[in-house]
C-alpha atoms as one frame of an Amber mdcrd trajectory, in Angstrom:
protein
 136.157  75.950 153.035 135.132  72.378 152.642 134.042  72.212 156.293 131.778
  75.228 155.906 130.199  73.719 152.802 129.610  70.424 154.623 127.998  72.185
 157.574 125.708  74.178 155.313 124.706  71.032 153.468 123.980  69.262 156.740
 121.790  72.129 157.942 119.875  72.160 154.653 119.241  68.425 154.963 118.046
  68.805 158.582 115.703  71.644 157.705 114.272  69.770 154.750 113.717  66.633
 156.843 112.056  68.636 159.630 109.853  70.373 157.099 108.777  67.151 155.473
 108.010  65.469 158.823 106.092  68.497 160.139 104.155  68.828 156.921 103.082
  65.207 156.983 101.953  65.457 160.638 100.133  68.720 160.107  98.489  67.369
 156.952  97.369  64.258 158.796  95.983  66.336 161.676  94.221  68.677 159.263
  92.717  65.776 157.369  91.403  64.160 160.547  90.088  67.496 161.783  88.386
  68.444 158.551  87.271  65.150 157.041  87.445  62.278 159.499  85.909  64.125
 162.465  82.941  65.077 160.384  81.987  61.359 160.179  82.207  60.732 163.958
  79.722  61.623 166.675  80.657  64.411 169.035  81.215  63.912 172.746  77.989
  63.393 174.742  76.047  61.737 171.920  73.562  59.127 173.204  71.223  56.916
 171.206  68.753  55.541 173.682  70.886  54.384 176.606  73.965  53.693 174.417
  76.880  56.144 174.432  78.235  56.569 170.866  80.577  59.492 171.503  83.508
  59.682 169.039  82.240  56.631 167.138  81.664  56.493 163.423  78.199  55.587
 162.247  79.304  52.054 161.429  80.896  51.676 164.845  77.768  53.085 166.477
  75.556  50.608 164.615  77.777  47.684 165.647  77.790  48.840 169.265  73.999
  49.188 169.424  73.472  45.813 167.721  75.598  44.128 170.395  73.714  45.888
 173.197  70.346  44.935 171.703  71.347  41.269 171.359  72.558  41.213 174.958
  69.274  42.761 176.107  67.129  40.283 174.154  68.903  37.387 175.818  67.998
  38.549 179.330  65.036  40.927 178.946  62.168  40.419 181.410  59.333  42.857
 180.730  56.346  41.287 182.464  52.651  42.133 182.254  50.627  41.308 185.383
  47.072  41.472 186.669  46.224  40.022 190.067  47.746  36.509 190.235  48.497
  36.200 186.529  51.784  37.217 184.921  53.157  36.885 181.402  56.589  37.870
 180.060  56.586  39.643 176.703  58.596  37.598 174.149  61.676  39.394 172.827
  60.708  38.681 169.220  57.783  41.109 169.536  60.297  43.983 169.321  61.911
  45.278 166.128  64.864  47.631 166.698  65.355  50.183 163.901  69.055  50.720
 164.571  70.242  52.200 161.270  67.418  54.732 161.258  68.191  55.657 164.858
  71.885  56.243 164.039  71.093  58.190 160.876  68.776  60.589 162.754  70.939
  60.973 165.859  72.106  64.502 166.655  75.702  65.311 167.618  76.203  65.809
 171.338  72.526  65.128 172.047  70.250  62.467 173.547  68.498  60.788 170.630
  65.867  58.038 170.705  66.418  54.419 169.813  63.491  53.594 167.535  61.670
  50.356 168.422  58.764  48.710 166.632  56.263  46.473 168.454  53.982  43.765
 167.123  50.684  45.114 168.482  48.674  42.059 167.480  50.874  39.746 169.517
  50.904  42.204 172.426  47.096  42.169 172.370  47.207  38.375 172.448  49.505
  38.365 175.485  47.260  40.792 177.386  44.164  38.859 176.379  45.656  35.674
 177.822  46.026  37.485 181.145  42.778  39.424 181.546  40.439  37.909 178.971
  38.780  39.417 175.916  35.989  41.218 177.778  38.340  43.064 180.110  40.565
  44.508 177.360  37.893  47.047 176.408  38.484  48.768 179.756  42.206  49.278
 179.095  44.172  52.136 177.538  46.035  49.928 175.058  47.900  52.839 173.481
  49.455  53.806 176.803  50.426  50.204 177.520  52.086  49.960 174.102  54.030
  53.214 174.581  55.274  52.180 178.023  56.373  48.768 176.770  58.275  50.380
 173.874  59.923  52.867 176.236  61.149  50.026 178.460  62.557  48.169 175.461
  64.263  51.293 174.086  66.018  51.819 177.427  67.633  48.345 177.102  67.502
  47.861 180.869  68.347  44.365 181.987  66.532  44.597 185.311  63.119  42.953
 185.558  60.317  45.388 184.675  56.738  44.784 185.840  53.742  46.473 184.212
  50.577  46.231 186.323  47.633  46.213 183.920  45.308  47.502 186.650  47.034
  50.892 186.346  45.833  51.199 182.738  42.115  50.854 183.364  40.237  53.840
 181.934  37.823  55.050 184.604  35.464  56.534 182.048  35.144  53.167 180.319
  34.784  51.091 183.456  31.287  50.495 184.648  30.147  50.728 188.248  32.000
  48.411 190.549  30.592  44.925 190.255  29.369  42.812 193.141  32.039  40.158
 193.685  30.238  38.310 196.467  27.431  38.925 198.929  26.276  37.218 202.109
  22.998  37.299 204.048  23.034  37.166 207.857  19.631  36.281 209.343  18.037
  35.288 212.639  19.782  37.924 214.726  19.104  37.518 218.424  19.858  39.651
 221.468  22.495  41.768 219.718  20.314  42.611 216.698  19.710  46.243 217.683
  23.388  46.786 218.466  24.588  45.393 215.154  21.983  47.204 213.049  22.802
  50.484 214.808  26.470  50.016 213.920  25.606  49.217 210.283  23.539  52.389
 209.988  26.630  54.425 210.961  29.094  52.424 208.856  27.377  51.357 205.631
  30.690  51.008 203.745  34.288  50.038 204.444  37.117  50.647 201.966  39.761
  47.950 201.650  42.688  49.788 200.071  44.968  48.328 197.421  48.013  46.313
 198.511  47.241  46.904 202.170  46.373  45.049 205.352  43.008  45.583 207.022
  42.432  45.082 210.762  38.823  45.047 211.923  39.773  45.646 215.569  41.772
  48.731 214.570  38.852  49.901 212.441  36.528  49.648 215.442  38.982  51.705
 217.510  39.465  54.350 214.817  35.705  54.733 214.476  35.249  54.925 218.274
  33.292  51.679 218.244  35.235  50.044 221.080  31.999  50.014 223.111  30.558
  47.251 220.924  30.068  43.929 222.655  32.316  41.027 221.690  29.257  39.226
 220.253  28.442  42.176 217.971  32.076  42.546 216.853  32.292  38.831 216.141
  29.078  38.844 214.125  30.360  41.673 211.908  33.752  39.947 211.584  32.162
  36.612 210.677  29.977  38.216 208.006  33.018  40.006 206.578  35.059  36.791
 206.643  32.409  34.848 204.757  32.145  37.669 202.192  35.854  37.956 201.339
  36.674  34.243 201.543  35.922  33.487 197.834  38.523  36.061 196.668  42.296
  36.248 196.393  42.524  38.128 199.705  44.896  36.567 202.236  43.659  35.844
 205.780  46.347  37.037 208.199  44.654  36.489 211.581  41.420  34.802 212.611
  40.022  33.237 215.792  37.022  31.084 216.729  35.093  30.537 219.965  34.912
  27.385 222.091  31.301  26.969 221.038  29.794  27.963 217.707  27.413  30.932
 218.167  23.824  30.211 217.162  23.594  32.854 214.425  26.919  32.044 212.692
  27.297  29.288 210.118  29.820  26.540 210.777  33.133  27.248 209.054  32.619
  31.017 208.832  33.145  32.251 212.380  35.654  35.029 213.097  35.813  36.038
 216.756  36.854  39.591 217.654  36.887  40.963 221.190  38.730  44.264 220.741
  41.628  43.128 222.934  43.527  39.964 222.067  41.500  38.646 219.154  41.374
  40.394 215.801  40.362  39.666 212.229  43.050  40.766 209.760  43.312  40.186
 206.006  45.420  41.516 203.120  44.332  42.870 199.736  47.123  41.991 197.249
  45.498  43.749 194.287  46.370  47.112 192.749  42.799  48.320 193.144  40.726
  49.007 196.240  37.476  47.223 197.105  34.359  48.356 198.941  32.454  46.357
 201.561  28.816  47.428 201.806  26.473  46.656 204.727  22.724  46.866 204.220
  20.012  46.174 206.853  17.458  43.525 205.901  14.481  41.880 207.597  15.751
  40.041 210.679  19.354  40.634 209.644  21.657  42.352 207.186  23.470  41.833
 203.882  27.188  42.258 203.169  28.486  42.802 199.623  32.025  43.096 198.273
  32.315  45.408 195.253  35.216  46.205 192.934  37.013  45.130 189.790  36.287
  41.520 188.861  38.824  38.821 189.561  40.470  36.927 186.736  40.216  33.576
 188.487  37.100  32.123 190.061  37.037  31.113 193.721  34.759  28.560 195.342
  34.636  27.793 199.070  33.837  24.234 200.075  33.333  22.652 203.486  34.281
  19.013 203.965  31.865  16.647 205.637  31.442  17.533 209.302  33.014  15.197
 211.866  31.047  14.883 215.115  32.335  14.003 218.580  29.849  12.651 221.095
  29.888  14.214 224.580  30.613  12.200 227.708  28.414  12.107 230.793  29.794
  13.425 234.058  28.081  12.201 237.239  28.332  14.292 240.391  26.893  13.326
 243.822  25.102  15.673 246.209  23.852  15.007 249.761  21.032  17.475 249.207
  19.272  15.079 246.836  17.254  12.056 247.818  18.616   8.594 247.064  17.998
   7.656 243.429  17.094  11.308 242.663  18.805  12.749 239.556  19.004  16.281
 238.238  20.431  17.535 234.923  23.000  20.231 235.609  24.108  20.763 231.979
  22.923  19.347 228.690  25.606  17.793 226.526  26.475  19.021 223.059  28.256
  17.326 220.176  31.712  18.486 219.205  32.379  19.342 215.545  35.309  19.516
 213.162  35.062  20.975 209.670  37.754  21.708 207.098  37.316  24.816 204.950
  38.860  24.700 201.478  39.154  27.208 198.639  39.226  26.026 195.033  40.680
  28.274 192.334  39.459  27.955 188.728  40.495  29.746 185.550  38.119  31.269
 182.997  37.512  27.872 181.392  36.580  26.424 184.820  39.800  24.429 184.932
  40.818  23.699 188.521  44.139  25.418 189.180  44.616  24.542 192.850  42.887
  23.698 196.114  43.894  25.459 199.334  43.151  24.381 202.898  41.999  27.591
 204.580  41.137  26.388 208.076  40.233  23.450 210.302  37.565  24.669 212.718
  37.184  22.460 215.784  34.559  22.945 218.475  35.076  20.462 221.331  32.094
  18.591 222.777  30.304  19.980 225.819  29.969  17.141 228.299  26.636  16.331
 229.930  26.587  16.816 233.724  24.160  14.927 235.997  23.779  15.289 239.771
  22.791  12.106 241.634  21.612  11.688 245.179  23.652   9.580 247.596  22.507
   5.972 248.070  22.424   5.582 251.890  22.351   1.797 251.742  25.475   1.610
 249.644  27.254   4.069 251.930  26.308   1.984 255.028  27.592  -1.181 253.404
  30.817   0.593 252.529  31.255   1.765 256.128  30.675  -1.815 257.454  33.112
  -3.209 254.891  35.718  -0.633 255.795  35.277  -1.460 259.501  35.745  -5.171
 258.897  38.767  -4.526 256.743  40.393  -2.465 259.504  39.837  -5.244 262.084
  41.116  -8.070 259.883  44.212  -8.612 257.778  44.473  -6.628 254.586  43.001
  -8.463 251.575  43.146  -7.843 247.823  40.274  -5.741 246.386  37.428  -7.575
 244.740  36.502  -7.208 241.059  33.544  -4.993 242.000  35.816  -2.743 244.022
  38.209  -2.486 241.077  35.355  -1.501 238.835  34.156   1.124 241.307  37.678
   2.516 241.602  38.090   2.684 237.823  34.705   4.398 237.502  35.716   7.028
 240.091  38.994   7.678 238.254  37.116   7.981 234.950  34.743  10.522 236.467
  37.655  12.560 237.779  39.312  12.443 234.348  36.081  13.597 232.719  35.822
  16.446 235.210  39.350  17.528 234.298  38.457  17.450 230.602  35.382  19.525
 231.362  37.511  22.213 232.931  39.577  22.319 229.765  36.631  22.533 227.376
  34.379  24.851 229.302  34.584  28.587 228.873
């Protein structure tokens, strides 16, 4: 009887304990399900690029604050136009984190609200492009894109090219950046002017390389003479030189052509020699050719450059030609004829100076060193019979007698002959 009572009591205790434990667990689960879960974000909730799933609002705020601080320490949103770049300071951004968390929707992608100091942004852009250029820009679109990049909290470098925000309706006609006059055309005048009439404009596309030889081929102009091609190339070279374009390939002749200015020659022959340059800008430019009296004009048109470019030629160095003497039996003794007139050699260094808007010199670049070797003068002299006879008699006596050392006059004659041979060899190198 006592055993049965003890067993019943034990079972009652076990049931009561199980009930109490189950009730506490179920109550805790119910509380979390009904009350606690209502204060946490559902799965899939994003605020900007930050995942706040199953976080309370306080936890979400703390998480976003940490992510924002990390981003500010490494952010690199950069504004650029042509050669100039400027990174936007992190203190221009104001992150409205509590408002973003309060308005976030469960299980949804919600924005991270960011404020931007527009006055300071304007100042940064103005330092890049200048006050006058800002009127051509869509500032509202720039501001929205900058805010969007900040809200994404991406740590990778982000570049905003200001040229992409120019409003076409506000921009005036393309300005003339530089123009060049080519005058005193000679034998190839008709050929060059005929080509210009068919090709009044050439487009130099943005961020692209331009090959004049390839352009001639594409336009079926391979029949142009090398002189005509070179004249067009030289005019184009002189026109684009005071810009930020990069010269990729350029050649010069052995002698400077008469109608091309020293320092501005670009030789093109359609085979091995080409004129190639690169436009690094985000906008295209137009080269215009226009016939003029006794020549033509070349103009480069497009968006103005931020920096100013000036081309300077150093003082010309001259190299005097030598005189080469050749002898011919067809001429009378003491008779002299001029076979080729000599011409001075020249060396000139071409430099480009880059200035900012306040005319402060930023840098000086050496563009080229153009060297044209001298053309040696060639004279033909008749043989002096008397000297030859004396030489024959001397040679005869020398053969009959013992060998003697050469006289000073003979040494001088030998050295002169060797010098003439050396000059002849140089002539072969310098001549076309």
